[in-house]
VEXMIBA-368889 format. One record per residue: residue number from 0; residue in one letter; z, x, y of N, C-alpha, C, O in turn. Coordinates in nm, 3 decimals, decimal comma. Example, Ala and Ser with C-alpha at 12.3 -4.5 7.8 and 13.67 -1.06 7.14 Angstrom:
REM residues 2
R | resi | resn | n_up | n_east | n_north | ca_up | ca_east | ca_north | c_up | c_east | c_north | o_up | o_east | o_north
R | 0 | a | 0,780 | 1,319 | -0,569 | 0,780 | 1,230 | -0,450 | 0,780 | 1,320 | -0,330 | 0,846 | 1,424 | -0,332 .
R | 1 | s | 0,708 | 1,285 | -0,225 | 0,714 | 1,367 | -0,106 | 0,787 | 1,290 | 0,003 | 0,804 | 1,341 | 0,114 .
REM end
This chain:
REM residues 142
R | resi | resn | n_up | n_east | n_north | ca_up | ca_east | ca_north | c_up | c_east | c_north | o_up | o_east | o_north
R | 0 | x | 0,034 | 0,829 | 0,087 | 0,035 | 0,849 | -0,057 | 0,174 | 0,838 | -0,118 | 0,187 | 0,796 | -0,233 .
R | 1 | x | 0,278 | 0,875 | -0,043 | 0,413 | 0,870 | -0,098 | 0,456 | 0,725 | -0,121 | 0,517 | 0,694 | -0,223 .
R | 2 | x | 0,424 | 0,637 | -0,025 | 0,460 | 0,496 | -0,041 | 0,398 | 0,440 | -0,168 | 0,467 | 0,377 | -0,248 .
R | 3 | x | 0,269 | 0,463 | -0,189 | 0,200 | 0,408 | -0,306 | 0,247 | 0,472 | -0,435 | 0,251 | 0,404 | -0,538 .
R | 4 | x | 0,283 | 0,599 | -0,433 | 0,336 | 0,663 | -0,554 | 0,464 | 0,593 | -0,598 | 0,480 | 0,561 | -0,716 .
R | 5 | x | 0,555 | 0,569 | -0,505 | 0,680 | 0,502 | -0,538 | 0,658 | 0,354 | -0,570 | 0,723 | 0,300 | -0,660 .
R | 6 | x | 0,566 | 0,289 | -0,498 | 0,533 | 0,148 | -0,522 | 0,487 | 0,129 | -0,666 | 0,537 | 0,041 | -0,736 .
R | 7 | x | 0,391 | 0,212 | -0,711 | 0,337 | 0,197 | -0,846 | 0,425 | 0,259 | -0,954 | 0,401 | 0,237 | -1,073 .
R | 8 | x | 0,528 | 0,336 | -0,915 | 0,628 | 0,382 | -1,012 | 0,732 | 0,273 | -1,036 | 0,813 | 0,283 | -1,128 .
R | 9 | x | 0,730 | 0,167 | -0,951 | 0,822 | 0,056 | -0,966 | 0,956 | 0,077 | -0,900 | 1,048 | -0,003 | -0,919 .
R | 10 | x | 0,969 | 0,186 | -0,822 | 1,098 | 0,215 | -0,757 | 1,130 | 0,110 | -0,653 | 1,042 | 0,043 | -0,600 .
R | 11 | x | 1,259 | 0,095 | -0,624 | 1,306 | -0,007 | -0,530 | 1,282 | 0,037 | -0,386 | 1,323 | 0,146 | -0,346 .
R | 12 | x | 1,215 | -0,046 | -0,310 | 1,185 | -0,020 | -0,170 | 1,307 | -0,059 | -0,086 | 1,335 | -0,178 | -0,069 .
R | 13 | x | 1,378 | 0,040 | -0,034 | 1,496 | 0,015 | 0,049 | 1,455 | 0,000 | 0,195 | 1,503 | -0,090 | 0,264 .
R | 14 | x | 1,366 | 0,088 | 0,241 | 1,322 | 0,082 | 0,381 | 1,183 | 0,143 | 0,394 | 1,157 | 0,254 | 0,347 .
R | 15 | x | 1,095 | 0,069 | 0,459 | 0,965 | 0,125 | 0,498 | 0,911 | 0,041 | 0,612 | 0,946 | -0,076 | 0,627 .
R | 16 | x | 0,825 | 0,101 | 0,693 | 0,770 | 0,035 | 0,810 | 0,619 | 0,058 | 0,813 | 0,573 | 0,169 | 0,838 .
R | 17 | x | 0,541 | -0,048 | 0,787 | 0,395 | -0,031 | 0,797 | 0,354 | 0,001 | 0,940 | 0,429 | -0,022 | 1,035 .
R | 18 | x | 0,235 | 0,055 | 0,954 | 0,181 | 0,083 | 1,088 | 0,161 | -0,047 | 1,165 | 0,145 | -0,153 | 1,105 .
R | 19 | x | 0,162 | -0,039 | 1,297 | 0,134 | -0,154 | 1,381 | -0,015 | -0,186 | 1,380 | -0,054 | -0,302 | 1,379 .
R | 20 | x | -0,097 | -0,082 | 1,379 | -0,242 | -0,096 | 1,373 | -0,288 | -0,058 | 1,233 | -0,229 | 0,028 | 1,169 .
R | 21 | x | -0,396 | -0,122 | 1,187 | -0,449 | -0,090 | 1,055 | -0,541 | 0,030 | 1,062 | -0,631 | 0,037 | 1,146 .
R | 22 | x | -0,519 | 0,125 | 0,971 | -0,605 | 0,243 | 0,955 | -0,674 | 0,229 | 0,820 | -0,606 | 0,224 | 0,718 .
R | 23 | x | -0,807 | 0,223 | 0,816 | -0,878 | 0,200 | 0,690 | -0,855 | 0,304 | 0,581 | -0,888 | 0,280 | 0,465 .
R | 24 | x | -0,799 | 0,419 | 0,615 | -0,775 | 0,520 | 0,511 | -0,657 | 0,482 | 0,421 | -0,635 | 0,547 | 0,318 .
R | 25 | x | -0,582 | 0,378 | 0,459 | -0,469 | 0,331 | 0,379 | -0,500 | 0,193 | 0,322 | -0,574 | 0,116 | 0,384 .
R | 26 | x | -0,444 | 0,159 | 0,205 | -0,463 | 0,023 | 0,155 | -0,385 | -0,076 | 0,242 | -0,266 | -0,057 | 0,267 .
R | 27 | x | -0,451 | -0,180 | 0,289 | -0,387 | -0,278 | 0,377 | -0,264 | -0,338 | 0,311 | -0,269 | -0,384 | 0,197 .
R | 28 | x | -0,152 | -0,336 | 0,385 | -0,028 | -0,392 | 0,336 | 0,051 | -0,300 | 0,244 | 0,164 | -0,333 | 0,207 .
R | 29 | x | -0,007 | -0,186 | 0,206 | 0,060 | -0,093 | 0,117 | 0,060 | 0,047 | 0,178 | 0,005 | 0,142 | 0,122 .
R | 30 | x | 0,123 | 0,057 | 0,293 | 0,130 | 0,187 | 0,359 | 0,256 | 0,192 | 0,443 | 0,317 | 0,088 | 0,471 .
R | 31 | x | 0,294 | 0,310 | 0,483 | 0,416 | 0,326 | 0,562 | 0,394 | 0,435 | 0,666 | 0,324 | 0,533 | 0,642 .
R | 32 | x | 0,457 | 0,415 | 0,780 | 0,453 | 0,516 | 0,884 | 0,584 | 0,593 | 0,884 | 0,689 | 0,538 | 0,852 .
R | 33 | x | 0,578 | 0,717 | 0,919 | 0,697 | 0,801 | 0,932 | 0,697 | 0,864 | 1,071 | 0,592 | 0,901 | 1,123 .
R | 34 | x | 0,814 | 0,874 | 1,129 | 0,829 | 0,938 | 1,258 | 0,963 | 1,010 | 1,253 | 1,069 | 0,947 | 1,257 .
R | 35 | x | 0,957 | 1,140 | 1,245 | 1,077 | 1,221 | 1,224 | 1,190 | 1,181 | 1,318 | 1,175 | 1,181 | 1,441 .
R | 36 | x | 1,303 | 1,147 | 1,258 | 1,422 | 1,111 | 1,334 | 1,421 | 0,968 | 1,386 | 1,521 | 0,924 | 1,443 .
R | 37 | x | 1,310 | 0,894 | 1,368 | 1,300 | 0,758 | 1,422 | 1,272 | 0,653 | 1,314 | 1,344 | 0,553 | 1,304 .
R | 38 | x | 1,169 | 0,677 | 1,234 | 1,125 | 0,580 | 1,135 | 1,120 | 0,650 | 0,999 | 1,061 | 0,757 | 0,986 .
R | 39 | x | 1,181 | 0,588 | 0,900 | 1,193 | 0,653 | 0,769 | 1,137 | 0,563 | 0,660 | 1,104 | 0,447 | 0,682 .
R | 40 | x | 1,128 | 0,620 | 0,542 | 1,089 | 0,549 | 0,421 | 1,192 | 0,588 | 0,316 | 1,212 | 0,706 | 0,288 .
R | 41 | x | 1,258 | 0,488 | 0,257 | 1,365 | 0,515 | 0,160 | 1,337 | 0,435 | 0,033 | 1,312 | 0,314 | 0,038 .
R | 42 | x | 1,342 | 0,504 | -0,080 | 1,326 | 0,442 | -0,211 | 1,451 | 0,468 | -0,293 | 1,517 | 0,571 | -0,276 .
R | 43 | x | 1,484 | 0,374 | -0,381 | 1,597 | 0,393 | -0,472 | 1,542 | 0,401 | -0,614 | 1,458 | 0,321 | -0,656 .
R | 44 | x | 1,591 | 0,499 | -0,688 | 1,551 | 0,514 | -0,826 | 1,624 | 0,409 | -0,910 | 1,744 | 0,420 | -0,931 .
R | 45 | x | 1,551 | 0,310 | -0,956 | 1,608 | 0,201 | -1,035 | 1,574 | 0,216 | -1,184 | 1,559 | 0,117 | -1,256 .
R | 46 | x | 1,563 | 0,340 | -1,228 | 1,535 | 0,369 | -1,369 | 1,650 | 0,452 | -1,425 | 1,729 | 0,506 | -1,347 .
R | 47 | x | 1,661 | 0,464 | -1,556 | 1,766 | 0,548 | -1,613 | 1,728 | 0,697 | -1,615 | 1,803 | 0,779 | -1,669 .
R | 48 | x | 1,613 | 0,732 | -1,558 | 1,563 | 0,869 | -1,562 | 1,560 | 0,931 | -1,423 | 1,551 | 0,860 | -1,322 .
R | 49 | x | 1,568 | 1,062 | -1,418 | 1,551 | 1,131 | -1,291 | 1,405 | 1,127 | -1,247 | 1,314 | 1,111 | -1,329 .
R | 50 | x | 1,383 | 1,140 | -1,117 | 1,247 | 1,142 | -1,062 | 1,236 | 1,265 | -0,972 | 1,317 | 1,285 | -0,883 .
R | 51 | x | 1,134 | 1,346 | -0,997 | 1,107 | 1,461 | -0,912 | 0,985 | 1,429 | -0,826 | 0,884 | 1,380 | -0,876 .
R | 52 | x | 0,994 | 1,458 | -0,697 | 0,884 | 1,433 | -0,605 | 0,812 | 1,565 | -0,579 | 0,873 | 1,664 | -0,541 .
R | 53 | x | 0,682 | 1,564 | -0,601 | 0,598 | 1,679 | -0,570 | 0,502 | 1,634 | -0,459 | 0,430 | 1,536 | -0,475 .
R | 54 | x | 0,501 | 1,706 | -0,349 | 0,412 | 1,672 | -0,237 | 0,347 | 1,799 | -0,185 | 0,410 | 1,904 | -0,178 .
R | 55 | x | 0,219 | 1,788 | -0,149 | 0,147 | 1,904 | -0,098 | 0,031 | 1,860 | -0,011 | -0,015 | 1,746 | -0,018 .
R | 56 | x | -0,014 | 1,953 | 0,071 | -0,130 | 1,930 | 0,157 | -0,245 | 2,013 | 0,101 | -0,229 | 2,131 | 0,070 .
R | 57 | x | -0,360 | 1,950 | 0,090 | -0,481 | 2,017 | 0,041 | -0,595 | 1,977 | 0,133 | -0,636 | 1,861 | 0,135 .
R | 58 | x | -0,646 | 2,073 | 0,210 | -0,749 | 2,039 | 0,308 | -0,690 | 1,947 | 0,413 | -0,592 | 1,983 | 0,479 .
R | 59 | x | -0,748 | 1,829 | 0,429 | -0,696 | 1,734 | 0,528 | -0,623 | 1,618 | 0,461 | -0,604 | 1,513 | 0,523 .
R | 60 | x | -0,583 | 1,635 | 0,335 | -0,518 | 1,527 | 0,261 | -0,375 | 1,565 | 0,223 | -0,347 | 1,679 | 0,187 .
R | 61 | x | -0,285 | 1,467 | 0,231 | -0,149 | 1,481 | 0,181 | -0,146 | 1,416 | 0,044 | -0,197 | 1,305 | 0,026 .
R | 62 | x | -0,089 | 1,484 | -0,053 | -0,083 | 1,435 | -0,190 | 0,062 | 1,421 | -0,234 | 0,147 | 1,499 | -0,193 .
R | 63 | x | 0,089 | 1,322 | -0,318 | 0,223 | 1,303 | -0,371 | 0,213 | 1,269 | -0,519 | 0,126 | 1,193 | -0,561 .
R | 64 | x | 0,301 | 1,327 | -0,595 | 0,309 | 1,298 | -0,739 | 0,456 | 1,282 | -0,774 | 0,540 | 1,362 | -0,731 .
R | 65 | x | 0,489 | 1,179 | -0,851 | 0,624 | 1,160 | -0,901 | 0,626 | 1,196 | -1,049 | 0,541 | 1,151 | -1,126 .
R | 66 | x | 0,724 | 1,277 | -1,087 | 0,739 | 1,320 | -1,226 | 0,862 | 1,252 | -1,285 | 0,971 | 1,261 | -1,228 .
R | 67 | x | 0,845 | 1,183 | -1,398 | 0,956 | 1,117 | -1,464 | 0,908 | 1,063 | -1,598 | 0,792 | 1,081 | -1,635 .
R | 68 | x | 0,996 | 0,997 | -1,669 | 0,959 | 0,922 | -1,788 | 0,918 | 0,783 | -1,741 | 0,991 | 0,719 | -1,665 .
R | 69 | x | 0,801 | 0,736 | -1,786 | 0,752 | 0,606 | -1,741 | 0,848 | 0,497 | -1,787 | 0,882 | 0,487 | -1,905 .
R | 70 | x | 0,893 | 0,414 | -1,690 | 0,989 | 0,308 | -1,717 | 0,931 | 0,171 | -1,684 | 0,946 | 0,075 | -1,761 .
R | 71 | x | 0,864 | 0,161 | -1,568 | 0,808 | 0,034 | -1,522 | 0,658 | 0,028 | -1,544 | 0,587 | 0,126 | -1,525 .
R | 72 | x | 0,610 | -0,089 | -1,582 | 0,468 | -0,122 | -1,580 | 0,450 | -0,207 | -1,454 | 0,515 | -0,310 | -1,440 .
R | 73 | x | 0,364 | -0,163 | -1,363 | 0,352 | -0,226 | -1,231 | 0,209 | -0,275 | -1,210 | 0,112 | -0,207 | -1,243 .
R | 74 | x | 0,199 | -0,394 | -1,153 | 0,069 | -0,446 | -1,108 | 0,092 | -0,511 | -0,972 | 0,206 | -0,536 | -0,932 .
R | 75 | x | -0,017 | -0,539 | -0,903 | -0,004 | -0,600 | -0,770 | -0,123 | -0,690 | -0,742 | -0,230 | -0,675 | -0,799 .
R | 76 | x | -0,101 | -0,785 | -0,652 | -0,206 | -0,874 | -0,602 | -0,204 | -0,870 | -0,451 | -0,100 | -0,847 | -0,389 .
R | 77 | x | -0,320 | -0,892 | -0,391 | -0,333 | -0,898 | -0,246 | -0,391 | -1,034 | -0,207 | -0,482 | -1,085 | -0,272 .
R | 78 | x | -0,336 | -1,091 | -0,100 | -0,387 | -1,218 | -0,050 | -0,524 | -1,201 | 0,015 | -0,597 | -1,298 | 0,032 .
R | 79 | x | -0,559 | -1,077 | 0,051 | -0,675 | -1,056 | 0,136 | -0,633 | -1,081 | 0,281 | -0,524 | -1,131 | 0,308 .
R | 80 | x | -0,719 | -1,045 | 0,372 | -0,688 | -1,056 | 0,515 | -0,697 | -1,202 | 0,559 | -0,790 | -1,274 | 0,522 .
R | 81 | x | -0,599 | -1,245 | 0,640 | -0,602 | -1,380 | 0,698 | -0,545 | -1,375 | 0,839 | -0,490 | -1,272 | 0,881 .
R | 82 | x | -0,557 | -1,485 | 0,913 | -0,512 | -1,491 | 1,054 | -0,571 | -1,376 | 1,135 | -0,500 | -1,310 | 1,210 .
R | 83 | x | -0,700 | -1,353 | 1,120 | -0,762 | -1,243 | 1,193 | -0,765 | -1,272 | 1,343 | -0,792 | -1,385 | 1,385 .
R | 84 | x | -0,735 | -1,169 | 1,422 | -0,734 | -1,182 | 1,568 | -0,829 | -1,080 | 1,627 | -0,834 | -0,965 | 1,584 .
R | 85 | x | -0,904 | -1,123 | 1,727 | -1,003 | -1,036 | 1,790 | -0,937 | -0,938 | 1,886 | -0,838 | -0,972 | 1,952 .
R | 86 | x | -0,990 | -0,818 | 1,896 | -0,940 | -0,722 | 1,994 | -0,982 | -0,764 | 2,135 | -1,077 | -0,841 | 2,152 .
R | 87 | x | -0,911 | -0,713 | 2,233 | -0,940 | -0,742 | 2,374 | -0,974 | -0,612 | 2,445 | -0,954 | -0,504 | 2,391 .
R | 88 | x | -1,024 | -0,625 | 2,565 | -1,040 | -0,509 | 2,653 | -0,922 | -0,510 | 2,750 | -0,900 | -0,608 | 2,822 .
R | 89 | x | -0,848 | -0,400 | 2,752 | -0,730 | -0,389 | 2,837 | -0,758 | -0,282 | 2,942 | -0,798 | -0,170 | 2,908 .
R | 90 | x | -0,736 | -0,316 | 3,068 | -0,754 | -0,220 | 3,179 | -0,619 | -0,157 | 3,211 | -0,520 | -0,228 | 3,231 .
R | 91 | x | -0,616 | -0,023 | 3,215 | -0,492 | 0,051 | 3,237 | -0,510 | 0,138 | 3,361 | -0,605 | 0,217 | 3,369 .
R | 92 | x | -0,420 | 0,124 | 3,456 | -0,428 | 0,200 | 3,581 | -0,333 | 0,319 | 3,583 | -0,322 | 0,386 | 3,686 .
R | 93 | x | -0,266 | 0,347 | 3,474 | -0,169 | 0,456 | 3,469 | -0,238 | 0,591 | 3,487 | -0,351 | 0,610 | 3,443 .
R | 94 | x | -0,167 | 0,684 | 3,551 | -0,221 | 0,819 | 3,574 | -0,255 | 0,890 | 3,443 | -0,354 | 0,963 | 3,435 .
R | 95 | x | -0,175 | 0,868 | 3,341 | -0,195 | 0,937 | 3,213 | -0,260 | 0,846 | 3,109 | -0,236 | 0,859 | 2,989 .
R | 96 | x | -0,341 | 0,754 | 3,157 | -0,411 | 0,661 | 3,067 | -0,502 | 0,739 | 2,971 | -0,566 | 0,837 | 3,010 .
R | 97 | x | -0,506 | 0,694 | 2,849 | -0,598 | 0,751 | 2,749 | -0,688 | 0,637 | 2,702 | -0,642 | 0,540 | 2,642 .
R | 98 | x | -0,816 | 0,651 | 2,729 | -0,912 | 0,548 | 2,690 | -0,924 | 0,543 | 2,538 | -0,913 | 0,646 | 2,470 .
R | 99 | x | -0,948 | 0,423 | 2,485 | -0,968 | 0,405 | 2,342 | -1,085 | 0,310 | 2,320 | -1,100 | 0,212 | 2,392 .
R | 100 | x | -1,168 | 0,341 | 2,221 | -1,283 | 0,256 | 2,194 | -1,242 | 0,125 | 2,128 | -1,310 | 0,024 | 2,145 .
R | 101 | x | -1,132 | 0,124 | 2,053 | -1,079 | 0,003 | 1,992 | -1,184 | -0,072 | 1,912 | -1,273 | -0,013 | 1,852 .
R | 102 | x | -1,172 | -0,204 | 1,913 | -1,272 | -0,287 | 1,849 | -1,240 | -0,331 | 1,707 | -1,326 | -0,390 | 1,642 .
R | 103 | x | -1,120 | -0,306 | 1,656 | -1,085 | -0,347 | 1,520 | -0,996 | -0,471 | 1,525 | -0,900 | -0,477 | 1,602 .
R | 104 | x | -1,030 | -0,570 | 1,443 | -0,952 | -0,694 | 1,439 | -0,812 | -0,671 | 1,383 | -0,791 | -0,582 | 1,301 .
R | 105 | x | -0,719 | -0,751 | 1,428 | -0,587 | -0,757 | 1,367 | -0,590 | -0,861 | 1,256 | -0,681 | -0,944 | 1,251 .
R | 106 | x | -0,491 | -0,858 | 1,168 | -0,486 | -0,954 | 1,059 | -0,350 | -0,950 | 0,992 | -0,270 | -0,859 | 1,013 .
R | 107 | x | -0,326 | -1,051 | 0,910 | -0,206 | -1,055 | 0,825 | -0,251 | -1,038 | 0,680 | -0,365 | -1,066 | 0,645 .
R | 108 | x | -0,157 | -0,992 | 0,598 | -0,186 | -0,972 | 0,455 | -0,055 | -0,983 | 0,378 | 0,051 | -0,944 | 0,428 .
R | 109 | x | -0,062 | -1,034 | 0,257 | 0,053 | -1,042 | 0,167 | 0,022 | -0,959 | 0,043 | -0,086 | -0,969 | -0,015 .
R | 110 | x | 0,119 | -0,877 | 0,003 | 0,107 | -0,797 | -0,118 | 0,219 | -0,838 | -0,212 | 0,336 | -0,837 | -0,174 .
R | 111 | x | 0,185 | -0,872 | -0,335 | 0,284 | -0,911 | -0,435 | 0,285 | -0,806 | -0,545 | 0,181 | -0,770 | -0,600 .
R | 112 | x | 0,406 | -0,758 | -0,577 | 0,422 | -0,657 | -0,682 | 0,495 | -0,720 | -0,801 | 0,591 | -0,796 | -0,785 .
R | 113 | x | 0,446 | -0,688 | -0,921 | 0,504 | -0,735 | -1,046 | 0,551 | -0,613 | -1,125 | 0,479 | -0,514 | -1,137 .
R | 114 | x | 0,674 | -0,622 | -1,179 | 0,729 | -0,510 | -1,255 | 0,796 | -0,559 | -1,382 | 0,872 | -0,656 | -1,382 .
R | 115 | x | 0,766 | -0,490 | -1,490 | 0,840 | -0,510 | -1,614 | 0,848 | -0,376 | -1,685 | 0,763 | -0,289 | -1,667 .
R | 116 | x | 0,951 | -0,360 | -1,766 | 0,967 | -0,234 | -1,836 | 0,850 | -0,214 | -1,933 | 0,791 | -0,311 | -1,981 .
R | 117 | x | 0,818 | -0,090 | -1,960 | 0,704 | -0,060 | -2,047 | 0,724 | -0,118 | -2,187 | 0,626 | -0,147 | -2,256 .
R | 118 | x | 0,850 | -0,135 | -2,230 | 0,875 | -0,195 | -2,362 | 0,884 | -0,347 | -2,355 | 0,902 | -0,412 | -2,458 .
R | 119 | x | 0,872 | -0,406 | -2,234 | 0,873 | -0,551 | -2,218 | 1,009 | -0,616 | -2,225 | 1,018 | -0,738 | -2,227 .
R | 120 | x | 1,117 | -0,537 | -2,228 | 1,251 | -0,595 | -2,243 | 1,310 | -0,649 | -2,112 | 1,406 | -0,726 | -2,116 .
R | 121 | x | 1,255 | -0,610 | -1,999 | 1,310 | -0,654 | -1,869 | 1,195 | -0,680 | -1,773 | 1,101 | -0,601 | -1,763 .
R | 122 | x | 1,204 | -0,793 | -1,702 | 1,101 | -0,828 | -1,604 | 1,172 | -0,863 | -1,474 | 1,261 | -0,947 | -1,471 .
R | 123 | x | 1,130 | -0,798 | -1,365 | 1,188 | -0,827 | -1,234 | 1,111 | -0,942 | -1,169 | 0,993 | -0,962 | -1,199 .
R | 124 | x | 1,176 | -1,017 | -1,079 | 1,103 | -1,123 | -1,009 | 0,989 | -1,064 | -0,926 | 1,000 | -0,952 | -0,875 .
R | 125 | x | 0,882 | -1,140 | -0,912 | 0,770 | -1,098 | -0,826 | 0,824 | -1,076 | -0,685 | 0,911 | -1,149 | -0,638 .
R | 126 | x | 0,771 | -0,974 | -0,620 | 0,819 | -0,935 | -0,487 | 0,699 | -0,939 | -0,392 | 0,604 | -0,862 | -0,409 .
R | 127 | x | 0,704 | -1,028 | -0,291 | 0,594 | -1,039 | -0,196 | 0,639 | -0,989 | -0,059 | 0,744 | -1,029 | -0,008 .
R | 128 | x | 0,559 | -0,900 | -0,002 | 0,585 | -0,849 | 0,133 | 0,463 | -0,883 | 0,218 | 0,349 | -0,864 | 0,176 .
R | 129 | x | 0,490 | -0,932 | 0,337 | 0,384 | -0,971 | 0,431 | 0,389 | -0,880 | 0,552 | 0,496 | -0,834 | 0,592 .
R | 130 | x | 0,272 | -0,856 | 0,611 | 0,265 | -0,773 | 0,730 | 0,151 | -0,822 | 0,818 | 0,048 | -0,869 | 0,768 .
R | 131 | x | 0,171 | -0,811 | 0,949 | 0,066 | -0,845 | 1,044 | 0,032 | -0,721 | 1,126 | 0,119 | -0,661 | 1,189 .
R | 132 | x | -0,095 | -0,684 | 1,122 | -0,145 | -0,572 | 1,202 | -0,199 | -0,627 | 1,333 | -0,266 | -0,729 | 1,335 .
R | 133 | x | -0,168 | -0,558 | 1,443 | -0,221 | -0,595 | 1,574 | -0,368 | -0,556 | 1,584 | -0,411 | -0,462 | 1,518 .
R | 134 | x | -0,444 | -0,627 | 1,666 | -0,582 | -0,582 | 1,688 | -0,582 | -0,449 | 1,762 | -0,489 | -0,420 | 1,839 .
R | 135 | x | -0,685 | -0,369 | 1,740 | -0,698 | -0,241 | 1,809 | -0,781 | -0,266 | 1,932 | -0,904 | -0,272 | 1,926 .
R | 136 | x | -0,712 | -0,280 | 2,045 | -0,780 | -0,315 | 2,171 | -0,857 | -0,198 | 2,229 | -0,822 | -0,081 | 2,208 .
R | 137 | x | -0,960 | -0,230 | 2,302 | -1,033 | -0,128 | 2,378 | -0,952 | -0,103 | 2,506 | -0,916 | -0,197 | 2,576 .
R | 138 | x | -0,924 | 0,024 | 2,536 | -0,849 | 0,061 | 2,656 | -0,945 | 0,125 | 2,755 | -1,011 | 0,225 | 2,724 .
R | 139 | x | -0,952 | 0,067 | 2,874 | -1,036 | 0,119 | 2,981 | -0,944 | 0,171 | 3,090 | -0,860 | 0,097 | 3,140 .
R | 140 | x | -0,959 | 0,298 | 3,128 | -0,877 | 0,357 | 3,234 | -0,943 | 0,330 | 3,368 | -1,057 | 0,371 | 3,391 .
R | 141 | x | -0,872 | 0,263 | 3,456 | -0,924 | 0,232 | 3,590 | -0,869 | 0,327 | 3,695 | -0,901 | 0,316 | 3,813 .
REM end
């Protein structure tokens, strides 16, 4: 939710890393993984206003809200999934193998973001980011 909040606020994406595997609970191509001390997500405030981040957990959902004066009007387009790859069955002989049912195709996707100021005085170039998700293989422990 934090990635999409900043994405649709029009903030500048300095660093983010999509997941390797696609999880349907996130919009394809518009998500980020975090791993404390390893993988981060960094946004830059490219508006003349301050931005306050409000984040909370409710039940099993993480929520994020950005508070500020609206500066950017944002829209986006998706290419849809392409270059789909089938999952495989992988046999693992490791002692600590964890079996997985897998079965989800991998694919590539392009997301294009468009930004202009709410008063129409400034328009940024379209920004396209592409990502390829690996197929979710079935893991069989031997």
